[in-house]
C-alpha positions as CSV (number, residue, x, y, z in Angstrom):
1,M,-68.0,34.2,-64.3
2,S,-65.2,36.7,-63.9
3,D,-63.3,37.6,-67.4
4,Q,-60.2,36.1,-66.0
5,A,-62.0,32.5,-65.1
6,A,-64.0,32.7,-68.7
7,R,-60.2,32.8,-70.1
8,R,-59.1,29.9,-67.9
9,E,-62.0,28.1,-69.3
10,R,-61.4,28.4,-73.2
11,R,-57.8,27.7,-72.4
12,I,-59.1,23.6,-70.5
13,T,-61.3,23.3,-73.3
14,A,-59.3,23.8,-75.8
15,A,-56.3,22.0,-74.2
16,I,-59.0,19.0,-74.0
17,A,-60.0,19.1,-78.0
18,V,-56.5,18.6,-78.8
19,T,-55.8,15.7,-76.9
20,A,-58.8,14.4,-78.5
21,L,-57.4,14.7,-81.5
22,C,-53.9,13.4,-81.2
23,A,-55.7,10.4,-79.7
24,V,-57.7,10.2,-82.3
25,A,-54.9,10.6,-85.0
26,G,-52.6,8.0,-82.7
27,L,-55.3,5.1,-84.0
28,M,-55.7,6.3,-87.0
29,V,-51.9,5.7,-87.5
30,S,-52.1,2.6,-85.3
31,A,-54.8,1.1,-87.5
32,A,-53.0,1.9,-90.5
33,L,-50.0,0.4,-89.2
34,L,-51.5,-3.3,-88.3
35,A,-53.5,-2.8,-92.2
36,K,-50.0,-3.0,-93.7
37,S,-49.2,-6.2,-91.4
38,P,-49.7,-9.3,-93.3
39,Q,-51.8,-12.0,-90.9
40,G,-50.0,-14.8,-91.6
41,A,-46.5,-13.3,-91.0
42,P,-44.4,-15.9,-88.5
43,R,-43.5,-14.3,-85.4
44,S,-39.5,-15.2,-85.2
45,A,-37.8,-18.0,-86.9
46,P,-36.0,-20.7,-85.9
47,T,-32.1,-20.2,-84.5
48,P,-30.0,-22.2,-87.1
49,T,-26.8,-24.1,-86.1
50,T,-24.6,-21.9,-88.1
51,T,-25.6,-18.9,-90.2
52,M,-22.5,-19.7,-92.5
53,A,-23.1,-21.8,-96.1
54,P,-23.2,-25.6,-95.8
55,V,-20.0,-27.0,-96.5
56,K,-18.1,-30.3,-97.2
57,P,-15.5,-32.1,-98.2
58,V,-15.1,-32.5,-102.5
59,S,-15.8,-35.9,-101.7
60,E,-15.3,-38.7,-99.2
61,P,-12.8,-41.6,-100.6
62,V,-13.7,-44.9,-98.7
63,A,-11.0,-46.5,-96.8
64,P,-11.0,-50.4,-97.9
65,A,-12.7,-52.6,-95.2
66,P,-10.2,-54.2,-92.5
67,E,-8.1,-57.5,-93.2
68,A,-10.9,-60.3,-92.0
69,S,-7.7,-62.8,-91.3
70,S,-5.6,-60.1,-89.3
71,G,-8.7,-58.6,-87.2
72,E,-9.1,-54.9,-87.6
73,R,-6.5,-53.6,-89.6
74,I,-6.4,-51.6,-92.6
75,D,-4.7,-52.8,-95.7
76,A,-0.9,-52.3,-95.1
77,T,-0.8,-51.1,-99.1
78,W,-3.6,-48.7,-98.8
79,L,-1.7,-46.8,-96.0
80,S,1.8,-46.5,-97.3
81,Q,0.4,-45.2,-100.7
82,V,-2.1,-42.8,-98.6
83,A,0.1,-41.6,-96.1
84,R,2.8,-40.7,-98.5
85,Q,0.1,-38.9,-100.5
86,T,-1.3,-36.9,-97.3
87,G,1.8,-36.8,-95.4
88,I,-0.3,-38.4,-92.4
89,G,1.5,-41.1,-90.4
90,T,0.3,-44.5,-90.7
91,V,-0.9,-45.1,-87.2
92,A,-3.1,-41.8,-87.2
93,L,-4.0,-42.8,-90.7
94,E,-5.4,-46.1,-89.2
95,A,-7.1,-44.9,-86.6
96,Y,-9.1,-42.7,-89.2
97,A,-9.8,-45.1,-91.9
98,L,-10.7,-48.0,-88.7
99,A,-12.9,-45.7,-87.0
100,S,-14.8,-44.7,-90.5
101,V,-15.7,-47.9,-91.9
102,R,-16.3,-49.3,-88.1
103,L,-18.9,-46.6,-88.7
104,D,-20.1,-47.5,-91.7
105,R,-21.2,-51.1,-90.1
106,E,-22.9,-49.0,-87.0
107,Q,-24.7,-46.1,-88.5
108,P,-24.9,-46.6,-92.4
109,K,-26.8,-43.7,-92.7
110,C,-24.4,-41.4,-91.1
111,H,-20.9,-41.4,-94.1
112,V,-18.5,-40.1,-92.2
113,G,-15.6,-40.2,-93.7
114,W,-11.7,-40.9,-93.1
115,T,-10.6,-37.5,-94.5
116,T,-13.4,-35.7,-92.2
117,L,-11.6,-37.2,-89.4
118,A,-8.0,-36.4,-90.0
119,G,-9.3,-32.8,-90.7
120,I,-10.5,-32.4,-87.3
121,G,-7.1,-34.7,-86.0
122,A,-5.2,-32.1,-88.0
123,I,-6.6,-29.2,-86.4
124,E,-6.6,-30.3,-83.3
125,S,-2.9,-32.2,-82.6
126,G,-1.1,-32.3,-85.9
127,H,-2.3,-35.8,-85.7
128,G,-1.2,-36.5,-82.3
129,T,1.9,-34.4,-83.0
130,N,1.3,-31.1,-81.0
131,G,3.9,-30.3,-78.0
132,G,6.9,-32.9,-79.4
133,S,4.4,-35.8,-78.9
134,R,4.1,-38.5,-81.2
135,L,2.0,-41.5,-81.9
136,R,3.2,-45.0,-80.0
137,A,2.5,-48.0,-82.6
138,D,-0.7,-48.9,-80.2
139,G,-1.6,-45.1,-80.4
140,T,-0.9,-43.7,-77.6
141,T,0.9,-40.6,-77.1
142,T,3.9,-40.4,-75.8
143,R,3.6,-37.0,-74.2
144,P,0.0,-35.6,-73.1
145,I,-1.6,-33.4,-75.7
146,V,-3.2,-30.5,-73.2
147,G,-5.3,-27.7,-74.6
148,P,-5.3,-24.2,-72.6
149,A,-7.0,-24.0,-69.7
150,L,-10.7,-23.8,-70.2
151,D,-11.4,-20.6,-67.6
152,G,-13.8,-18.1,-69.6
153,S,-10.8,-16.0,-70.9
154,P,-12.3,-14.2,-74.5
155,G,-12.6,-16.8,-77.2
156,V,-12.5,-19.9,-74.2
157,A,-15.5,-21.8,-72.2
158,R,-15.8,-21.4,-68.8
159,I,-15.7,-25.0,-67.3
160,P,-14.5,-25.9,-63.8
161,S,-12.6,-29.0,-63.5
162,D,-13.7,-32.0,-60.9
163,E,-11.8,-34.8,-59.6
164,Q,-12.6,-36.9,-62.9
165,S,-11.0,-34.8,-65.1
166,E,-8.0,-33.7,-63.4
167,K,-6.8,-36.9,-63.8
168,W,-6.1,-36.3,-67.7
169,H,-5.3,-33.0,-67.5
170,G,-3.6,-32.5,-63.8
171,D,-5.5,-29.0,-63.5
172,K,-7.6,-29.1,-60.1
173,T,-9.2,-25.7,-61.1
174,W,-10.0,-25.6,-65.0
175,D,-10.8,-28.2,-67.3
176,H,-8.7,-28.4,-70.6
177,A,-9.2,-30.7,-73.5
178,V,-7.2,-33.7,-73.8
179,G,-6.1,-35.8,-76.3
180,P,-5.1,-36.2,-80.2
181,M,-8.7,-35.1,-81.1
182,Q,-9.1,-32.6,-77.9
183,F,-11.9,-34.3,-76.1
184,I,-13.0,-32.4,-73.2
185,P,-13.4,-34.6,-70.1
186,S,-17.6,-34.0,-69.6
187,T,-17.8,-34.5,-73.2
188,W,-15.4,-38.1,-73.1
189,R,-17.1,-39.0,-70.0
190,K,-20.1,-39.3,-72.2
191,W,-18.8,-40.6,-75.6
192,G,-15.6,-42.2,-74.8
193,S,-15.2,-45.2,-76.2
194,D,-12.7,-48.2,-76.6
195,G,-11.7,-48.3,-80.2
196,N,-8.7,-50.6,-80.2
197,E,-11.4,-53.2,-77.9
198,D,-8.3,-53.5,-75.4
199,G,-10.7,-52.7,-72.3
200,T,-9.9,-48.8,-72.2
201,A,-11.7,-45.9,-73.5
202,D,-8.7,-43.4,-73.7
203,P,-8.6,-39.8,-75.1
204,N,-4.9,-40.1,-75.4
205,N,-5.1,-42.9,-77.6
206,V,-6.0,-42.1,-81.5
207,I,-7.6,-45.3,-82.3
208,D,-10.3,-44.5,-79.6
209,A,-10.6,-41.1,-79.8
210,A,-10.6,-40.7,-83.9
211,Y,-13.6,-43.9,-83.0
212,S,-15.1,-41.6,-80.1
213,A,-15.1,-38.4,-82.5
214,A,-17.1,-40.5,-85.5
215,R,-19.7,-41.4,-82.7
216,Y,-20.0,-37.7,-81.8
217,L,-20.5,-36.8,-85.4
218,C,-22.8,-39.2,-86.2
219,A,-24.9,-38.0,-82.9
220,S,-28.9,-37.2,-83.9
221,G,-29.2,-39.4,-86.8
222,R,-26.7,-36.4,-89.4
223,D,-26.1,-37.5,-92.5
224,L,-22.5,-36.0,-93.1
225,R,-22.8,-36.4,-97.1
226,T,-24.7,-33.6,-97.1
227,G,-23.7,-30.3,-96.6
228,Q,-26.0,-29.2,-93.8
229,G,-25.2,-32.7,-92.0
230,W,-21.4,-32.2,-92.0
231,T,-21.2,-28.9,-91.1
232,Q,-23.4,-29.1,-88.2
233,A,-21.5,-32.3,-87.6
234,V,-18.0,-30.5,-87.6
235,F,-19.8,-27.4,-85.7
236,S,-21.2,-29.3,-82.9
237,Y,-17.4,-30.7,-82.1
238,N,-16.0,-26.9,-82.4
239,H,-18.6,-24.1,-82.1
240,S,-16.5,-21.7,-84.6
241,E,-17.6,-21.4,-88.2
242,D,-14.1,-20.7,-88.8
243,Y,-13.1,-23.7,-87.3
244,V,-16.0,-25.8,-90.1
245,H,-13.8,-23.5,-92.7
246,N,-10.3,-24.6,-91.3
247,V,-11.4,-28.6,-91.2
248,V,-13.0,-28.6,-94.2
249,A,-10.0,-26.7,-96.1
250,R,-7.7,-30.3,-94.6
251,A,-10.3,-32.6,-95.7
252,N,-10.1,-31.4,-99.4
253,S,-6.3,-31.2,-99.0
254,Y,-6.3,-35.2,-98.4
255,V,-8.7,-35.8,-101.2
256,R,-6.3,-36.7,-104.3
257,P,-8.1,-37.4,-107.9
């Protein structure tokens, strides 16, 4: 073997030895890291509905039971007094109260309060007054209350319109939330309810819309007396933590000692 060939063989042998040492070192490091990992460590945690701390109204005042002699109507004295205290019109206020007491009968474990519904109604449509509208005595808005196009713009969902939803907002391309409680038509198709029992579930009627909103909030057996239940319910209505904080602030503003 020539001197040149011998030198080449020694270099190859040295390289193999270095590689082997690195491999052993790598195995030792891996073994050390595995030894430090706790055996019972969870692989992943469930994604929470919202990362915010649970919140809820300071208290949920109870509306009086409807007068049996006059059907589903809230006591006029209570309506007048609370309307003066809160600035909520009596038509909207009665719709929120009726929805609350009705859900108390239908889903007594839910405990949705009228102040929660009022907080949502305030944020969504100013209690049916956005865009120069007002509420008629029967609960319908004098003008359609239509939200922005759900066209996928930043911060906005992308929901195409269809023949069924177009009749509510008139847009052939994109859906819009409608009515005093701002229901998306597809949500209304599932949850829309006839709150005033006139044979029609109309999202532009605050009595129907408030009752439907109460049913939606009580979905999945939530208990709105708890912070977690209340927060999850309102967050499901609008997937925004700012929205939840705004609703609880409005709801709390309607609570009087």
